[in-house]
C-alpha positions in Angstrom: 158.4 -137.9 34.2 157.8 -138.5 37.9 159.9 -136.0 39.2 163.3 -137.2 37.1 165.2 -134.4 35.5 165.0 -134.7 31.4 168.3 -135.5 30.2 170.0 -132.6 28.3 172.3 -134.7 26.0 173.2 -138.0 25.1 176.1 -137.9 27.5 173.7 -137.4 30.3 171.9 -140.6 29.0 175.0 -142.7 28.9 176.0 -141.5 32.3 172.5 -142.5 33.8 173.1 -146.0 32.3 176.4 -146.3 33.8 175.8 -144.8 37.1 174.2 -148.3 38.9 177.5 -150.0 37.7 179.5 -147.5 38.6 178.4 -147.2 42.2 178.5 -151.3 42.4 181.8 -152.0 40.6 183.6 -148.6 41.1 185.6 -149.5 44.1 187.4 -151.8 42.0 188.7 -148.9 39.9 190.1 -147.2 42.8 192.4 -150.2 43.3 194.1 -149.5 39.9 197.8 -148.2 40.3 199.2 -145.2 38.2 200.2 -146.3 34.7 203.5 -144.1 35.1 204.2 -146.5 38.0 202.9 -149.4 36.0 205.4 -148.9 33.2 208.7 -148.9 35.0 210.8 -151.9 34.3 214.3 -153.4 35.2 216.4 -156.5 35.0 215.4 -159.1 37.5 218.5 -159.9 39.7 217.3 -163.8 40.6 213.9 -162.7 42.0 211.7 -163.7 39.2 209.0 -165.9 41.4 209.2 -163.0 44.0 208.5 -160.2 41.4 205.6 -162.2 39.8 204.0 -162.9 42.7 203.8 -159.4 43.9 203.2 -157.8 40.9 200.3 -160.2 39.8 198.5 -159.0 42.9 199.5 -155.5 43.1 198.8 -154.6 39.4 195.6 -156.8 39.0 193.4 -154.0 38.0 195.7 -152.7 35.7 196.1 -156.2 34.2 192.2 -156.5 34.0 192.0 -153.1 32.1 194.8 -154.1 30.0 192.9 -157.5 29.0 189.7 -155.7 28.5 191.2 -153.3 26.2 193.1 -156.0 24.2 189.7 -157.9 23.9 188.0 -154.7 22.4 190.7 -153.8 20.0 190.6 -157.5 18.9 187.0 -157.5 18.2 186.8 -154.1 16.5 189.8 -154.9 14.5 188.2 -157.9 13.1 185.2 -157.5 10.8 183.9 -161.1 11.1 183.8 -160.7 14.7 181.6 -157.6 14.3 179.3 -159.3 11.9 178.8 -162.0 14.1 178.2 -159.9 17.4 175.9 -157.7 15.5 173.8 -160.3 14.3 173.7 -161.7 17.8 172.7 -158.2 19.1 169.9 -158.0 16.6 168.8 -161.7 17.9 169.1 -160.8 21.4 167.1 -157.5 20.8 164.1 -159.2 19.1 164.2 -161.9 21.6 163.9 -159.5 24.7 161.1 -157.8 23.1 159.2 -161.1 22.2 159.9 -162.7 25.2 158.2 -159.8 27.2 155.1 -160.7 25.5 153.0 -162.8 27.8 150.8 -164.3 25.1 154.2 -165.7 23.5 154.0 -169.7 23.8 156.6 -171.9 22.4 156.3 -175.4 22.0 158.8 -178.2 21.7 157.6 -181.5 21.2 154.4 -180.9 22.7 155.5 -179.1 26.0 155.4 -175.5 26.5 158.8 -173.9 27.2 158.7 -171.1 29.9 160.5 -167.6 29.7 163.5 -168.7 31.8 164.0 -171.9 29.5 163.9 -169.4 26.7 166.5 -167.5 27.8 168.8 -170.4 28.7 168.3 -171.7 25.1 169.3 -168.5 23.7 172.3 -168.1 26.0 173.5 -171.3 25.1 173.1 -170.9 21.3 174.8 -167.4 21.7 177.7 -169.2 23.5 178.1 -172.1 20.6 177.8 -169.3 18.1 180.5 -167.2 19.8 182.9 -170.3 20.3 182.4 -171.3 16.6 183.0 -168.1 15.1 184.7 -165.8 17.3 186.9 -167.9 19.7 190.1 -167.8 17.6 190.2 -164.2 18.0 189.3 -164.3 21.6 191.7 -166.7 22.5 194.7 -165.2 20.6 193.9 -161.9 22.1 194.0 -163.5 25.7 197.2 -165.3 24.8 198.8 -162.1 23.8 197.6 -160.2 26.9 198.7 -163.4 29.3 202.3 -163.1 27.7 202.3 -159.5 28.1 201.0 -159.7 31.8 203.9 -162.5 32.5 206.4 -160.4 30.7 205.4 -157.5 33.1 205.5 -159.3 36.0 208.7 -160.7 35.9 210.5 -157.3 34.3 208.6 -154.6 36.9 210.5 -154.1 40.3 208.6 -155.1 43.1 206.7 -152.1 44.7 208.1 -150.4 47.6 206.1 -150.1 50.9 205.4 -146.8 49.7 204.2 -147.7 46.4 201.8 -150.5 47.9 199.4 -148.1 49.6 199.4 -145.5 46.6 196.5 -145.8 44.6 195.7 -143.5 41.5 
């Protein structure tokens, strides 16, 4: 296999797929703050705006992970979303396989549609389908997460100088 080690398990396959993304985006996760520190709360003493400004900046990666987790939970716990996303995934897999065929020609109104235009068309269709069938679940999850982030930003004491430079 051209000098490549054969994967010993499915975990090795997953690690191999994730590795380029980890190299490209891994530095963001290094900015994550410790979860023990993240969950401390205290009553604000007239410094609500200051707390919110500082905490939104200081815990932005934690908030992003919280948002991602909330979205995944919202999708997985809703069978309707799973069905729609599953159907879209099958359509995309079939499309990607067919789109690689150099002999595949699509004509609309007598005009040939190129590879890029086909990608754009299916992307637009996917966006419309997601907005029509899944948007309510996603917007509810996003709203719930926004409320949690706002409450945390107000109730969490601003980090001290020592906390500002501490990373997980």
